[in-house]
DRENDO-1510 file (C-alpha; in Angstrom, 1 decimal, always signed):
<recs>
REC; n; res; u; v; w
REC; 1; MET; +228.5; +129.4; +127.9 .
REC; 2; PHE; +227.4; +131.6; +130.7 .
REC; 3; LYS; +231.0; +131.9; +131.9 .
REC; 4; LEU; +231.8; +133.8; +128.7 .
REC; 5; TYR; +229.2; +136.5; +129.7 .
REC; 6; GLN; +230.1; +136.5; +133.4 .
REC; 7; GLU; +232.5; +139.5; +133.2 .
REC; 8; HIS; +229.7; +141.7; +131.9 .
REC; 9; GLN; +228.0; +141.5; +135.2 .
REC; 10; GLU; +228.6; +144.5; +137.4 .
REC; 11; ALA; +230.3; +146.2; +134.4 .
REC; 12; THR; +229.1; +149.2; +132.4 .
REC; 13; LEU; +227.7; +148.6; +128.9 .
REC; 14; LEU; +229.7; +150.2; +126.1 .
REC; 15; GLU; +228.1; +151.7; +123.0 .
REC; 16; SER; +229.2; +149.4; +120.2 .
REC; 17; PHE; +228.4; +148.4; +116.6 .
REC; 18; GLN; +229.6; +145.6; +114.3 .
REC; 19; THR; +231.0; +145.2; +110.8 .
REC; 20; VAL; +232.0; +142.1; +108.8 .
REC; 21; ASP; +235.1; +141.3; +106.9 .
REC; 22; LYS; +233.7; +142.3; +103.5 .
REC; 23; VAL; +233.0; +145.9; +104.8 .
REC; 24; THR; +235.9; +148.3; +104.4 .
REC; 25; TYR; +234.2; +151.2; +106.1 .
REC; 26; GLY; +237.0; +153.4; +104.8 .
REC; 27; ILE; +239.7; +152.5; +107.4 .
REC; 28; GLU; +242.3; +152.1; +104.6 .
REC; 29; THR; +240.8; +155.1; +102.7 .
REC; 30; ASN; +240.8; +157.2; +105.9 .
REC; 31; LEU; +244.5; +156.5; +106.4 .
REC; 32; ALA; +245.3; +157.6; +102.9 .
REC; 33; THR; +243.2; +160.9; +103.2 .
REC; 34; ASP; +244.1; +161.6; +106.9 .
REC; 35; ASP; +240.3; +161.5; +107.7 .
REC; 36; LYS; +240.1; +160.5; +111.3 .
REC; 37; SER; +236.6; +159.2; +111.1 .
REC; 38; ILE; +236.2; +155.4; +111.0 .
REC; 39; PHE; +232.9; +155.7; +109.1 .
REC; 40; ASN; +232.5; +156.0; +105.4 .
REC; 41; PRO; +229.0; +156.9; +104.1 .
REC; 42; ASN; +230.0; +155.5; +100.7 .
REC; 43; ALA; +231.0; +152.1; +102.1 .
REC; 44; ILE; +231.7; +149.4; +99.5 .
REC; 45; ASP; +232.7; +145.8; +99.7 .
REC; 46; ARG; +236.0; +144.5; +98.3 .
REC; 47; ASN; +234.3; +144.2; +94.9 .
REC; 48; ASN; +233.3; +147.8; +94.8 .
REC; 49; THR; +229.6; +146.9; +95.4 .
REC; 50; PRO; +227.7; +149.5; +97.4 .
REC; 51; LEU; +226.7; +148.2; +100.8 .
REC; 52; THR; +223.1; +148.1; +101.9 .
REC; 53; ALA; +221.2; +146.7; +104.8 .
REC; 54; GLU; +220.2; +143.8; +102.5 .
REC; 55; ASN; +223.7; +142.5; +101.7 .
REC; 56; LEU; +225.3; +142.7; +105.1 .
REC; 57; PRO; +225.3; +139.4; +107.1 .
REC; 58; LEU; +225.2; +141.2; +110.4 .
REC; 59; ASP; +222.3; +139.1; +111.7 .
REC; 60; GLU; +224.7; +136.2; +111.9 .
REC; 61; LEU; +226.7; +137.9; +114.6 .
REC; 62; SER; +225.7; +139.0; +118.1 .
REC; 63; HIS; +228.0; +140.9; +120.5 .
REC; 64; THR; +228.1; +142.8; +123.7 .
REC; 65; ALA; +230.8; +145.1; +125.1 .
REC; 66; SER; +231.4; +146.4; +128.6 .
REC; 67; ILE; +234.0; +148.0; +130.9 .
REC; 68; ASN; +234.7; +147.4; +134.5 .
REC; 69; GLU; +236.0; +149.7; +137.3 .
REC; 70; LEU; +239.6; +148.7; +136.5 .
REC; 71; GLY; +239.3; +149.9; +132.9 .
REC; 72; GLU; +239.2; +146.3; +131.5 .
REC; 73; ILE; +237.1; +145.9; +128.4 .
REC; 74; PHE; +235.1; +142.7; +127.8 .
REC; 75; VAL; +233.7; +141.8; +124.4 .
REC; 76; THR; +231.7; +138.6; +123.8 .
REC; 77; ILE; +230.8; +137.7; +120.2 .
REC; 78; SER; +228.7; +134.8; +118.9 .
REC; 79; ASN; +228.6; +133.5; +115.4 .
REC; 80; CYS; +225.1; +132.1; +115.1 .
REC; 81; CYS; +225.7; +130.8; +111.6 .
REC; 82; HIS; +225.8; +127.0; +111.5 .
REC; 83; ASP; +227.7; +126.5; +108.3 .
REC; 84; LYS; +230.4; +129.1; +107.9 .
REC; 85; PRO; +233.0; +131.1; +109.8 .
REC; 86; ILE; +232.6; +134.9; +109.9 .
REC; 87; SER; +235.2; +137.6; +110.2 .
REC; 88; THR; +234.6; +140.9; +111.9 .
REC; 89; ASN; +236.6; +144.0; +112.9 .
REC; 90; MET; +236.4; +145.3; +116.4 .
REC; 91; VAL; +237.4; +149.0; +116.6 .
REC; 92; ILE; +238.2; +150.3; +120.0 .
REC; 93; LEU; +238.7; +154.0; +120.3 .
REC; 94; GLY; +240.8; +155.8; +122.9 .
REC; 95; GLY; +244.2; +154.2; +122.8 .
REC; 96; SER; +246.2; +151.1; +122.2 .
REC; 97; PHE; +244.7; +148.1; +124.0 .
REC; 98; GLU; +246.2; +144.6; +124.6 .
REC; 99; VAL; +244.3; +141.3; +124.5 .
REC; 100; VAL; +245.0; +139.9; +128.0 .
REC; 101; ALA; +242.6; +136.9; +127.7 .
REC; 102; ALA; +240.5; +135.3; +125.0 .
REC; 103; GLU; +238.4; +132.1; +125.1 .
REC; 104; ILE; +236.2; +130.2; +122.7 .
REC; 105; LEU; +233.4; +127.7; +123.4 .
REC; 106; THR; +234.2; +124.7; +121.2 .
REC; 107; GLY; +232.1; +121.8; +119.9 .
REC; 108; ASP; +229.7; +121.4; +117.0 .
REC; 109; PHE; +226.2; +122.8; +117.2 .
REC; 110; ASN; +224.7; +119.3; +117.8 .
REC; 111; GLU; +227.3; +118.3; +120.5 .
REC; 112; TYR; +226.7; +118.2; +124.2 .
REC; 113; ASN; +228.4; +117.0; +127.3 .
REC; 114; ASP; +227.2; +114.0; +129.3 .
REC; 115; PHE; +228.7; +111.5; +131.7 .
REC; 116; ASP; +230.4; +109.5; +128.9 .
REC; 117; ALA; +231.7; +112.6; +127.0 .
REC; 118; LYS; +232.4; +115.4; +129.5 .
REC; 119; ASN; +234.5; +117.6; +127.2 .
REC; 120; ASN; +232.7; +117.7; +123.8 .
REC; 121; VAL; +231.7; +121.3; +124.6 .
REC; 122; CYS; +234.4; +123.2; +126.5 .
REC; 123; LEU; +236.4; +126.4; +126.7 .
REC; 124; LYS; +239.8; +126.7; +125.0 .
REC; 125; PRO; +242.2; +129.6; +124.4 .
REC; 126; PHE; +241.2; +131.7; +121.4 .
REC; 127; LYS; +243.9; +132.9; +119.0 .
REC; 128; GLN; +242.1; +133.7; +115.7 .
REC; 129; TYR; +242.6; +137.5; +115.9 .
REC; 130; LYS; +245.0; +140.1; +114.6 .
REC; 131; LYS; +245.6; +143.4; +116.3 .
REC; 132; THR; +246.4; +146.6; +114.5 .
REC; 133; VAL; +246.9; +150.1; +116.1 .
REC; 134; ILE; +245.9; +153.0; +113.9 .
REC; 135; GLY; +246.8; +156.6; +114.5 .
REC; 136; GLU; +249.8; +156.3; +116.8 .
REC; 137; GLY; +251.1; +159.8; +117.4 .
REC; 138; LEU; +247.7; +161.3; +116.4 .
REC; 139; GLU; +245.0; +162.7; +118.6 .
REC; 140; VAL; +242.7; +159.7; +118.0 .
REC; 141; ILE; +244.2; +156.3; +118.4 .
REC; 142; GLN; +242.2; +153.2; +117.5 .
REC; 143; THR; +242.9; +149.5; +118.2 .
REC; 144; VAL; +241.4; +147.3; +115.6 .
REC; 145; LEU; +241.0; +143.5; +116.2 .
REC; 146; HIS; +240.3; +141.5; +113.2 .
REC; 147; VAL; +238.5; +138.4; +114.6 .
REC; 148; THR; +237.5; +135.2; +112.7 .
REC; 149; LEU; +234.8; +133.3; +114.5 .
REC; 150; PRO; +234.3; +129.6; +113.5 .
REC; 151; LYS; +230.8; +128.5; +112.8 .
REC; 152; CYS; +228.5; +128.2; +115.9 .
REC; 153; ARG; +230.9; +129.6; +118.4 .
REC; 154; VAL; +231.0; +132.1; +121.2 .
REC; 155; VAL; +234.2; +134.0; +121.9 .
REC; 156; SER; +235.1; +136.2; +124.9 .
REC; 157; ILE; +237.9; +138.7; +124.7 .
REC; 158; LYS; +239.3; +140.8; +127.6 .
REC; 159; LEU; +241.4; +143.9; +126.7 .
REC; 160; LYS; +243.4; +146.4; +128.8 .
REC; 161; LYS; +245.3; +149.6; +128.1 .
</recs>
């Protein structure tokens, strides 16, 4: 697991926040109204229920983001939930970014490696994301990665302009 956090060493921490799949945060609304902000103070879920701190499962996700001297962005996300996958949106401001590498630590939460089973827990390529670029041709361009993290998994994603 430490390999997934290795790229953050000697890199600069980026200010970041997280949302979950049920949060719209007005991205669709902002496109319709030409509002360039990604925040919506009247955020609602897909059932038009107002969002509060009590009904957001953000404590099930943990993440960190950093940038190195070459301009490569590293994001590591963990789903601490043992019984369900969680979807989240990563919004990267400042241009169109490409995913150049993505890995996931596999294995169930009670699995481990030993001499008889050396690959129960291992790194594999991660492909459960969808990239969207918002605002091409505008002053503010955002890259949005919709990521689905399986239960009890850690994912590392490397992006570059």
